[in-house]
N, C-alpha and C positions, 0 to 999 in steps of 0.2 A: 283162920288166923287173919287178923286185921293188918293192913299195910300201915307201917308207920311213916306218917309224912314229916319231912323236915323242911323248916322255912329257911328260905335263902338268907344268907348272911350279907351284911352291910360291906361293901368292897372297901370302905374307909376304916371302920373300926371292929368288924366282925360280930356286931350285936345283930339280933334278929331284924330282918327287914320289915319296915311298916308300909302297908300298901299305900298310904297317903303320900309317901316320899319315895316311892318305888324307884331304883333298887336300894335306896338307903334307908337309914333307921331314923333319920330326923332330918330337919331344915339345916341343921348345922353341919352335918356330913355332906349333905348336898352342896352346900356352899364351900365347904373345904375341897371337894372334888372339882367344882368350877374354878376356885382359885388356882388350883394345881394346873388346870387347862390354861388358863389366862396367863399364869406365870411361867408357862412353857416347861413345867416339870415333866408333863406327859409329852411325848413326841410319837408320831407316827413314823415308822421306819420307811425309807424311800431310797430308791437308787438315782434319784434325780440330783443333778449338781447343785451345790449351794449357790447363794447370791454372789460370792466371789468368782465363780465360774459363769456367771450369767452375762453374756455379751449385750443385753438389753438393759441391764441394770444401771440406774442413774449413778454417776461418780459423785462423791460427796465431799 
């Protein structure tokens, strides 16, 4: 019995991943993901205090 291999899905649209844009299916999905990071849609959880609690932050 042959093993069935499944191709990874694009994390943005769930279409099959393209090796050229790994792990995405297209340049468009790669750009969508980058825009989400730059727009701060994605955030890495942390226990560090925010800027409001930073004694070294510059007052504006």
